[in-house]
NUPA-165492 format. One record per atom (N, C-alpha, C): y, x, z. Coordinates in steps of 0.02 Angstrom, whole numbers, plus 50000, padded with zeros to 5 digits. Example, Ala and Ser with C-alpha at 12.3 -4.5 7.8 and 13.67 -1.06 7.14 Angstrom:
497165066050390
497755061550390
498355066050390
498885064250354
499475068450357
500025064550394
***
This chain:
462595902043753
462445899143818
462895902443871
463305898543907
463775901543954
463435903844018
463705908844048
463455911344111
464035912144160
463885911844224
464415912044273
464405918344315
464845918644365
464885924144412
464725921444480
464825925444532
464625923644599
464955917044619
464555912744649
464805906344673
464755900844622
464555902444561
464485897344509
463745896744491
463585891244458
462905890344435
462845892644363
462265894844345
462175897244277
461455896344257
461355896444193
460685896444165
460595903144131
460015906244142
459895912744111
459155913444098
458995917944053
458305918744033
457985924844063
458375930344073
458065936444098
458595941544117
458395946444154
458815952144170
458345958044178
458505963544147
458045969144146
458415975744152
458165980144196
458395986944194
458045990344136
458255996444119
457915999944064
457186001044080
457036002444144
456336003344163
455965996744160
456285991444182
455965984844179
455825982944108
456275984744062
456175983043992
455515986043966
455405992343985
454795995643963
454175992243992
454225990344057
453675986844089
453565980044057
454105976644040
454045970044010
453705970443943
453865975643904
453535976343839
452795977643848
452625981843898
451915983243909
451535977043930
451855972843972
451525966743995
451475961743938
451995961543897
452005956643842
451495958443789
451415964843775
450965967043722
450265967943751
449925962543762
449265963043794
448725965443746
448815964243682
448285966143635
448275973743627
447695976243610
447615983443601
448045986043544
448085982143490
448475984343433
449205985143451
449485980443488
450185980943506
450305986643554
449825987843599
449895993543644
449896000043605
449476000443554
449456006443513
450106007343475
450406001843451
451046002243417
451576005143463
451576002943526
452066005443574
451956012843588
451326014943595
451176021943606
451386026143547
451266023543486
451456027143426
452206028043424
452566022743441
453306023043441
453546028143492
453256028243551
453466033043603
453346040243580
452766041443550
452606048243527
453076050243470
453216045743424
453666047343369
454356049143395
454606045343444
455266046743472
455266053543508
454716055243542
454686061643576
454716067443527
454356066643471
454366071943420
455066072443388
455376066643376
456046066743347
456546070243393
456436069743459
456896072843506
456756080243518
456246083043483
456136090243485
455486092643515
455056088043537
454406090143565
453966092643508
453706098743514
453316101743460
452596103243480
452416102043543
451736103243566
451476096943599
450816096543604
450506090743637
450736090343709
450776095943742
450996095943812
451696093043819
452136094943773
452826092543776
452846084943765
452426082443719
452406075243706
452126071543766
451606074343797
451306071243857
451836070643912
452226076043922
452736075943974
453286070943958
453446070243894
453996065743874
453786058443876
453146056943865
452926050043859
452506047543918
452246052243959
451806050444014
451146047443989
450986048543925
450346046243898
449816051543910
449196049543905
448646054343914
448606058943853
448266064543863
448156069343808
447806065943750
447306061843765
446916058443713
447356053643673
447776049743707
448196044943671
448716048443629
448976053943653
449466057743614
449146060543551
448546063443558
448206066143499
448066060643448
447846054743473
447706049243428
448326046943391
448886046643426
449516044643395
449746049843344
449666056243360
449876061543314
449466061343250
448816060143256
448396059643196
448606053843153
448776048243185
448996042443148
449656043843112
450116047243145
450766048943115
450676053743056
450186058243063
450046062843007
449786058942946
449326054242958
449046050242903
449586046142869
450086043942907
450626040042879
451166044342846
451036050842841
451496055542810
452166055942847
452166054142911
452776054442950
452846061242985
452276064442997
452246070443038
451976076342998
452266082143011
452016088442983
451766092743041
451156095343034
450886099843085
450736106543052
451016111943081
450896118643054
450856123643112
450906130043096
450836135143148
451396134843200
451956131843182
452526131243229
452466125043273
451926121243264
451856115043302
451896109143255
452196103643277
452286097943233
453006095543236
453206092243183
453886089943176
453896083943130
454406079743135
454446073943090
454596076243019
454306072742971
454466074042901
455106070242886
455676073442897
456316070042890
456466068842817
456406062642797
456556060842728
457076055342729
457656056642701
458186051842701
458016045942656
458196039842677
458116034142633
458656034042580
459126038742585
459656039542536
459636046742511
459206048242462
459136055142439
459776057942409
460266053542394
460896056042367
461346059042421
461166058142483
461586060542537
461436067742554
461976071642562
461926078542581
462426079842637
462286084842677
462746086542732
463436088542705
463436092142649
464066094142619
464496098142667
465116095842676
465586099442719
465486097942793
465036093442810
464946091442880
464516096542918
464766098642975
464376103043019
464436100843092
464566094343102
464676091943170
464066092943215
463466092343187
462876093343229
462846100543254
463136105243216
463156112243237
463756113643282
464166108543293
464786109443330
464766105843398
464656099143396
464746095343459
464096094243497
463516095543467
462886094443503
462666100743540
462276099743592
461986105343628
461336107443595
461236113943585
460616116543556
460376122143602
459936120443647
459716125243698
459316130943667
458996129743610
458576134943580
458986140943557
459626140043545
460056145743525
460626146643576
460516143943636
461016144543690
461696141943669
461696136443632
462326133543609
462526127843655
463086128343690
463316122843734
463626117143693
463706111543725
464006105843693
464746107243677
464986104443622
465686105043600
465896112343589
465436116343562
465606123243545
465236125043481
465606127143430
465296128643366
464766134043374
464196132943343
463636137743348
463856144543320
463656149743355
463846156443335
463506158543270
462996154843249
462646156443187
462956152943127
463496149243138
463836145843082
464426150043060
464466151342995
465016155242967
465356151442911
466016151342911
466386147742857
466186150442789
466066145842743
465876147842675
465146149442666
464796150442721
464076152042718
463646146642750
463906143442800
463516138642837
463086142142889
462476139642899
462016142542949
461716148942921
461856154542953
461616160942927
460896162442949
460606158142992
459906158943011
459506152842988
459726149742934
459436143342913
458676143842904
458436149042872
457716149642861
457326150942925
457666153642975
457336155043039
457606150543095
457946145243077
458246140843128
457706137843173
457876136443236
457376133843283
457146126843265
456586124843295
456296118343280
456766112543296
457166113343349
457646108143366
458116106643308
458306111843272
458746110943215
458366108243154
457756110643145
457356108443088
457206100943092
457066098543152
456866091543159
457446086743165
458056089443170
458636085043180
458866082043114
459026075643116
459336072143060
459746066443088
460376066443074
460806061143101
460656054543067
460856049143099
460706042443073
461046041043006
461636043942995
461966043042931
461556046342875
461336052442886
460946056042835
460296052342820
459996049242871
459376045542861
459486039042822
460106036942815
460246031042775
460336024642814
460426025242881
460506019242923
461206016342921
461706020242899
462396017942900
462726019242833
463296015742822
463676016742761
464146022642768
464586023542719
465016029442716
465526029642772
465676023942804
466126024142861
465846028342918
465186029542917
464866033142971
464726040442954
464966042742896
464896049842881
465216053642940
464836057942974
465066060743038
465776063543038
465956067442987
466616070342986
467156064942981
467016059742943
467486054242935
467526049942998
466946048343027
466926043943086
467116047543150
466986054043153
467076057643216
466516056143265
465946053943238
465366052043279
464736054943248
464296057243290
463626059243268
463136054743305
462776050743266
462276046143294
461586048843278
461156049243329
460476051443317
460006048043367
459366048343352
458866044943392
458476049943434
458286047843493
457846051843536
457356047043569
456916049643612
456416045543644
456746040143687
456706033943666
456966028343705
457716027643704
458066030743656
458796030343657
459096031143588
459666027843578
460116029243522
460706032943552
460856038843528
461366043143557
461966043643511
462556042743539
463176043243502
463596048743533
463726054143497
464146059543520
464816059243485
465356059743523
466026058743498
466396065343495
466776066343441
467156072643435
467706072843489
467836078643518
468346079143571
469046077143548
469186077943484
469856076443459
469996068943455
469476064843459
469566057543457
469076054343507
469186055343572
468696053343622
468566045743626
469036041643602
468946034443604
468766031443537
468576035643489
468416033143422
467856027943424
467376028943467
466806024343470
467006017243491
467596016543523
467836010043544
468226006443488
468336009943433
468726007143378
468266003743327
468575999643285
468195996343231
468226000643168
467716000343126
467145995743128
466555998143170
466646003743204
466076006943238
465856003143300
466336000643341
466145997643405
465705991443395
465875987043350
465475980943340
464775982643317
464715987743274
464045989843252
463635992643310
463955996643351
463605999543409
463395994043458
463815988943466
463645983343510
463015979843484
462985978643419
462395975443390
461775979643398
461845986143391
461275990643400
461025990243473
461485990343520
461285990243590
460945983743609
461165978143580
460855971643596
460135971443573
459985974543516
459295974643493
458835978343542
459115983243577
458705986943625
458545983043688
458855977143697
458715973043757
458285967043741
458095966143678
457725960143659
456985960743677
456705955443706
455985955743723
455555955743661
454985959043667
454525959343611
454655965043563
455215968643573
455375974443531
455375980743575
455255986543545
455275992643585
455965993443619
455985994143685
456625994743719
456936001643710
457586001843709
457936008243706
458636007343735
458926012943756
459606012943782
460076015343727
460696012843728
461216015143682
461716019043724
461726025643715
462106030143758
462666033643718
463256033743748
463836036943717
464036042943759
464126048643726
464376054643759
465046056443728
465566056143769
466246057743745
466556062743794
466586069043774
466816074243820
466326074843878
466586074543939
466166074743998
465946067844022
466186062643987
466036055744007
465416053143970
465026049044006
464446045843977
464476038343989
464236034543941
464256027243945
463606024343920
463416018743950
462856014743926
463146008343897
462936006643836
463186000643804
462675995043814
462915989343839
462535983143843
462935977943804
462815977543740
463225973343698
463945975743701
464415971243718
465115973143724
465295975243796
464805975543838
464915977943906
464795985443909
465275989143935
465225996443939
465095998344012
464536001844023
464346004144090
464526011544095
465036013344135
465206020344142
464726024044188
464616030344173
464206034644216
463536031444234
463116029644187
462466026744204
462046031744243
461646029144289
461236033544331
460546034244300
460176039544319
459496040444293
458996035644323
459206031644372
458736027144406
458716020244374
459166018844327
459136012444292
459746008144305
459836003244262
460385998444268
460085991444259
460135987344311
459915980444306
460495976144281
460345971344239
460895967444211
460675960344196
461165955744196
461045948744179
461555946744126
461375942444079
461855940544028
462385935744054
463005936944034
463555932444048
463725928243986
463605931143928
463705927843864
463225931343816
463185929143754
462725932443708
462855939843698
463455942243713
463615949343700
463885952943761
463905949743820
464165953043880
463685952143938
463725956743986
463235956844041
463575958444108
463265956144161
463435958444228
462895963544247
463085969044279
462595974344292
462655977144362
462105980244383
462085984044446
461755990744431
462065996144452
461796002844441
461396005044501
460776007044489
460346009544544
460556016544563
460566017844628
460776024444653
460186028744676
459596025844678
459006029644699
458396025644677
457816028744683
457196025244668
457106019144714
457266020144777
457186014744826
457676009144812
458286010944794
458796005844777
458586002044714
458326005544665
458086002144605
457525997244622
457095999244668
456545994744688
456815988344717
457325988844761
457605982844792
457975978544740
458335981644695
458655977744642
458145973944600
457575977144587
457055973944547
456715968344587
456625969444652
456335964244693
456785958044695
457445959244702
457905953544702
457895950044634
457865954044581
457835951044514
457225946544507
456655948744535
456055944644532
456145938144571
456495938444628
456635932444667
457115927844628
457595930744593
458045926844552
457655923044498
457165926444470
456755923244419
456365917444448
456095918244508
455725912744540
456175906744553
456795908144576
457265902644589
457455899244523
457565903144472
457735900344407
457175895844381
456565898044389
455995894144366
455915887744407
456075888044472
455995882344516
456555877144507
457185879544501
457755875044499
458095874544430
457915879044385
458225878944319
458855883044314
459095885844368
459685890144367
459715894244431
460145899344429
460235903644487
460915907044481
461235908244538
461875911644537
461795919144530
462335922444511
462335929744504
462665932744566
462315936344608
462625939444666
463015945744648
463595946644680
463985952644670
463715958444712
463365956844766
463095961944811
462655966844772
462825973444777
462455978344738
461975982444781
461905980544845
461435984044889
461025978944927
460605975244892
460235969744925
459675972244970
459535968245021
458975969545066
458585963045076
457945963645085
457545957545095
457705954445164
457605947945170
457385943245118
457955941545070
457795940945006
458305939944955
458455932544943
457965928344956
458025921244937
458605917644973
458695918345038
459235914545070
459925915945040
460075922345028
460725924044999
460785921344928
460255921744889
460275919244821
460365911644820
460055908244867
460125900944870
460845899144887
461155902944932
461855901544950
462315902744890
462215908344856
462635909844798
462555904444744
461955901744739
461815896744688
462025889744709
462205888844773
462375882144797
461765877544799
461195880444814
460565876744814
460305875744885
459905870844894
459555869644957
458815869244943
458435871644992
457715871344985
457485864144981
457005862944938
456745856244930
456285854444988
456335848245009
455885845845062
455185845045034
454685847245071
453995846245047
453845838845044
453455836644996
453285829544990
452915827045052
453125821145075
452815818345136
452125815645119
451685816145168
451005813745159
450935807045194
450645802345162
450525795645190
449815795045213
***
């Protein structure tokens, strides 16, 4: 389905910031069972990202203490979670038991590990050639719970981290791609880029748990929206509309208040789309109310005359 730019007419189905996506899922999943599935997913992602206490999970998910406990018990029954004196952690079991880290130590090299004061893109001081991790039995929980997506069996051999120059892993609400400094644009190359585009599109689909696809390459950060690359995404969200099945037009929020106005305009765009069947895409990235007159001009639309009464 084709989409246009400012001054043209277009048909579109939706536009969502990352925060809006989460709200949309909550509104869509009205049943209790679906809400529980979403809560379970949020708790699982928080634990995968290193949360080992109930308090840490509550802070990461904004769920109540009771809901977190309920989700943790469910994850334990499903054999996904291990709870011991050190807290709880995911039972990392690869779907490919034949896979081993072998010569790969990229997670100990390019990732940040705050538990051992290891900065990003610096080999961990506890790693020794020929020995590997010399504190393996006493390694922190962040290291114990970590498993890259290749090791878990989500990708083929092209994604073996040392070969690809990429480390892909999951965290709460995000798929993270870390790129080796020696090949900072590797993620833009094939076959990796097309796969990452497909992954990012799944995170924007309604009815599924929303997530962001984030790339870290050196000091640069990117948000992937299909084949559209958003540089330097802000923590306040990115609103976007589809231009084609794999590309998007986007606006980056610069503050909570700015995000609110972008979302208000998006809601007005939706009302116009529902009323007329289409709406234009404004280039203006700092909208102020009232939004409707400007959107009607961009769309080339005129307000309909109310039906006359006889």
